[in-house]
C-alpha positions in Angstrom: 89.5 150.1 4.3 90.4 149.0 0.8 93.0 151.1 -1.1 91.6 152.5 -4.2 93.3 151.6 -7.5 93.5 153.7 -10.6 92.2 151.7 -13.6 94.9 150.6 -16.0 93.2 152.4 -18.9 93.1 155.7 -17.0 96.7 155.2 -15.9 97.7 154.7 -19.6 95.9 157.9 -20.5 97.7 159.8 -17.9 101.1 158.5 -18.8 100.7 158.4 -22.6 101.6 162.1 -23.0 104.2 163.3 -25.4 107.8 163.0 -24.2 109.4 166.2 -23.1 113.2 166.6 -23.1 114.6 166.9 -19.6 117.6 168.7 -21.1 115.7 171.6 -22.7 117.4 175.0 -22.2 115.9 178.4 -22.5 115.8 179.8 -26.0 116.5 176.4 -27.7 114.9 176.7 -31.1 114.8 172.9 -31.4 113.1 172.2 -28.1 110.3 170.4 -29.9 112.6 167.7 -31.4 111.7 164.1 -30.5 113.3 162.5 -27.4 113.4 158.9 -26.2 113.5 155.9 -28.5 112.2 157.0 -31.9 112.4 155.8 -35.5 114.2 158.8 -36.8 116.3 160.7 -34.2 118.1 162.9 -36.7 116.2 166.0 -37.6 118.4 168.3 -39.7 119.6 171.5 -38.0 122.5 173.1 -39.8 124.9 175.0 -37.6 124.2 178.7 -37.7 126.9 181.1 -38.9 126.5 183.6 -36.1 128.4 183.0 -32.8 125.4 183.2 -30.5 123.4 180.9 -32.7 126.3 178.4 -32.9 126.8 178.2 -29.2 123.1 177.5 -28.7 123.2 174.9 -31.5 126.3 173.3 -29.9 124.5 173.2 -26.5 121.5 171.6 -28.2 123.8 169.0 -29.7 125.6 168.2 -26.5 122.3 167.6 -24.6 120.4 165.8 -27.4 123.0 164.1 -29.5 126.2 163.9 -27.4 128.1 161.6 -29.7 126.7 163.4 -32.8 125.7 160.0 -34.3 123.4 162.0 -36.7 126.3 163.8 -38.3 127.2 160.9 -40.7 124.0 158.9 -40.6 123.1 159.6 -44.2 126.6 159.3 -45.4 126.9 155.9 -43.7 123.7 154.7 -45.3 125.1 155.7 -48.7 128.2 153.5 -48.1 126.1 150.4 -47.7 127.5 147.5 -49.7 130.7 149.4 -50.6 134.1 148.3 -49.7 135.7 150.4 -47.0 139.4 150.0 -46.4 140.1 152.5 -43.6 137.9 154.7 -41.5 139.7 157.8 -40.0 138.0 158.4 -36.6 138.9 161.7 -35.0 138.1 165.3 -34.1 138.6 168.5 -36.2 142.1 167.6 -37.2 140.6 164.6 -39.0 137.4 166.5 -40.0 139.4 169.2 -41.8 141.7 166.7 -43.5 139.2 165.8 -46.2 139.0 169.5 -47.2 142.7 170.0 -47.3 143.4 166.7 -49.1 140.3 165.3 -50.7 142.2 162.9 -52.9 143.4 161.0 -49.8 139.9 160.0 -49.0 139.2 157.9 -52.1 139.6 154.2 -52.9 138.0 153.1 -49.7 139.5 155.6 -47.2 136.7 157.3 -45.3 136.8 160.4 -43.1 134.7 160.3 -39.9 136.1 163.3 -38.0 133.9 165.7 -36.1 135.2 169.0 -35.0 135.4 169.6 -31.2 134.8 166.0 -30.2 136.4 164.3 -27.2 137.2 160.6 -26.9 133.9 160.1 -24.9 131.9 161.4 -27.8 133.8 159.3 -30.4 133.2 156.2 -28.3 129.5 156.9 -28.4 129.4 156.9 -32.2 132.1 154.3 -32.8 129.6 151.5 -33.7 127.7 153.6 -36.3 130.7 155.4 -37.8 133.3 152.6 -37.8 132.0 149.1 -36.9 128.9 149.3 -39.1 131.0 150.3 -42.1 133.0 147.0 -41.8 136.4 148.5 -42.7 139.6 146.6 -42.9 141.2 149.0 -40.4 140.5 152.1 -38.3 142.8 155.1 -37.8 142.1 156.6 -34.4 143.5 160.1 -33.7 142.0 161.5 -30.5 142.7 163.3 -27.3 143.3 167.0 -28.2 139.9 168.1 -27.1 139.9 166.1 -23.9 143.1 167.9 -22.9 141.4 171.2 -23.9 138.4 170.3 -21.7 135.7 170.5 -24.4 133.3 168.3 -22.5 134.6 169.0 -19.0 137.2 167.4 -16.8 138.6 163.9 -17.1 141.6 161.9 -15.8 144.4 160.8 -18.1 143.3 157.2 -17.4 139.8 157.9 -18.5 140.9 159.5 -21.8 143.4 156.7 -22.5 140.8 154.2 -21.6 138.3 155.6 -24.1 140.9 155.1 -26.9 141.6 151.6 -25.6 137.9 150.9 -25.7 137.6 152.0 -29.3 140.6 149.8 -30.3 139.2 146.8 -28.4 135.8 147.2 -30.1 137.5 147.4 -33.5 139.6 144.3 -32.8 136.6 142.4 -31.5 134.9 143.0 -34.9 137.9 142.0 -37.0 139.0 145.5 -37.7 142.7 146.2 -37.6 143.9 149.2 -35.5 146.1 152.2 -36.3 146.8 154.4 -33.3 147.8 158.0 -34.1 149.6 160.4 -31.8 148.0 163.6 -30.8 149.6 166.3 -33.0 151.6 169.0 -31.3 149.9 171.8 -29.4 151.5 174.2 -26.9 148.3 176.3 -26.5 144.6 176.2 -27.3 143.1 179.4 -28.8 139.7 178.5 -27.3 141.1 177.5 -23.9 144.0 180.0 -23.5 144.6 179.3 -19.8 145.7 175.7 -20.5 149.3 174.7 -21.3 148.9 171.3 -23.0 152.3 170.4 -24.3 153.3 168.2 -21.3 150.0 166.3 -21.3 150.1 165.8 -25.0 153.5 164.3 -24.6 152.4 162.0 -21.7 149.4 160.8 -23.6 151.4 160.1 -26.7 153.9 158.0 -24.7 151.0 156.0 -23.4 149.5 155.5 -26.8 152.9 154.5 -28.3 153.5 151.9 -25.6 149.9 150.6 -25.9 150.2 150.2 -29.7 153.5 148.5 -29.3 152.2 146.0 -26.7 149.1 145.2 -28.8 150.9 145.0 -32.2 149.0 148.0 -33.6 150.6 150.4 -36.0 151.5 153.7 -34.3 151.7 156.9 -36.4 153.8 159.6 -34.7 152.6 162.8 -36.2 153.8 164.6 -33.2 157.4 163.8 -33.7 157.3 164.9 -37.3 155.5 168.2 -36.7 156.7 169.4 -33.2 159.3 171.8 -32.1 161.4 171.1 -29.0 158.9 172.9 -26.8 156.0 170.8 -28.0 154.5 173.5 -30.2 153.7 173.0 -33.9 156.5 173.9 -36.3 156.0 177.2 -38.2 153.9 176.9 -41.3 152.3 173.6 -40.3 149.3 175.0 -38.4 146.8 177.8 -38.7 146.5 178.4 -35.0 149.0 176.1 -33.3 146.6 173.2 -33.3 144.9 172.7 -36.7 147.2 171.7 -39.6 147.6 173.9 -42.7 147.7 172.2 -46.1 151.4 172.0 -45.6 150.9 170.3 -42.3 148.6 167.7 -43.9 151.3 167.1 -46.5 153.6 166.0 -43.7 150.9 163.8 -42.2 149.8 162.1 -45.5 152.8 159.8 -46.1 152.9 158.8 -42.5 149.3 157.8 -42.6 149.7 155.9 -45.9 152.8 154.1 -44.6 150.9 153.0 -41.4 148.0 151.8 -43.6 150.4 149.8 -45.8 152.0 148.2 -42.8 148.6 147.3 -41.3 147.0 146.0 -44.5 150.1 144.6 -46.1 149.9 146.8 -49.1 152.2 149.2 -50.9 152.0 152.8 -49.6 
């Protein structure tokens, strides 16, 4: 008995249905967003101001745009053809820096921080937000949110490896590397059960040794801003993690000195 075959045309009709997201969650207001390989994967969905709406928006982001490559897509296009000296890649500490000190991010210095991100998420968007901009150097400050567990559990080796991978990608594309320490933190307001000071110190020791071995500039914000217990000095942070304008005033000359060393310019 011959096995019946489904005609190719019929099979195509059966399989050519609209793609449905496997990651849809109940109540997601953006469940109809495109999935798969599409021409424009970045529909605009501003973060809601209410807490419940924000958490759903955040879950939508984590399941549909894990690296948040859409965050700076338009801004990156606007930089096409312009000279970029240094891209600052990081999390909320970098993201907030441009608001506290907008004059720093002029003359070719570009902020590409995204609040809440871990090193895994930064690695996902590194090509779009750093390599494609063709900067002379990249300033990588990451690890706070990995220690806080923002995207789950990870080993110290995995987090350190993600930072190494970003540095290696940059170097492979002729981009000089500046490694920044994780700033001080003795507690996380959003993860109060964790005591991060020891892990912050361990990661910073690894980063400093790695930068030294590879000949990268290392910016030790932690040493300049920490108390003996690993907490942020009074007045330098709003919540023990995120710098105040005064905190950024401490960081600014350290960043500029590292850039000057890296690019061979005056700070």
